C-alpha positions, 0 to 999 in steps of 0.5 A, spaced: 074 881 343 072 885 349 066 881 349 070 874 349 074 876 354 069 878 359 065 872 357 070 867 359 073 872 365 080 872 361 084 878 363 086 882 357 091 888 355 089 892 349 093 897 345 087 903 345 084 906 350 077 905 347 077 898 348 078 899 356 072 904 356 067 899 353 069 894 358 077 891 357 081 890 363 088 894 361 090 898 355 097 901 354 099 904 347 100 911 344 097 917 345 093 919 339 092 926 340 100 927 341 101 923 334 095 927 331 099 933 333 105 931 330 102 929 324 099 936 323 106 939 324 109 934 318 103 937 314 105 944 315 112 943 314 111 940 307 106 945 305 111 950 307 116 947 302 120 942 306 121 935 302 118 929 305 124 925 304 128 930 308 124 930 315 126 926 320 122 919 322 119 920 329 117 915 334 111 916 339 114 919 346 107 919 350 104 913 352 097 911 356 096 906 361 089 905 363 085 901 367 078 899 368 076 898 375 069 896 374 072 890 370 077 888 375 072 888 380 068 883 376 074 879 375 077 878 382 
């Protein structure tokens, strides 16, 4: 996907930081480290005896906005 956007000089926004690191223009999405931390908390609660059905549903609270300046200069 990143290669196609670069080939045709189309600015694109991606959901993950990794796409920006390999040449994408902009990335906006959840912070996976924070999500994994929440996952670990849930797993610990379950292992301590909490019922999964009783645990609240959590939504992401930390988001990342990343830019690739090298790609931006190439498209300009």
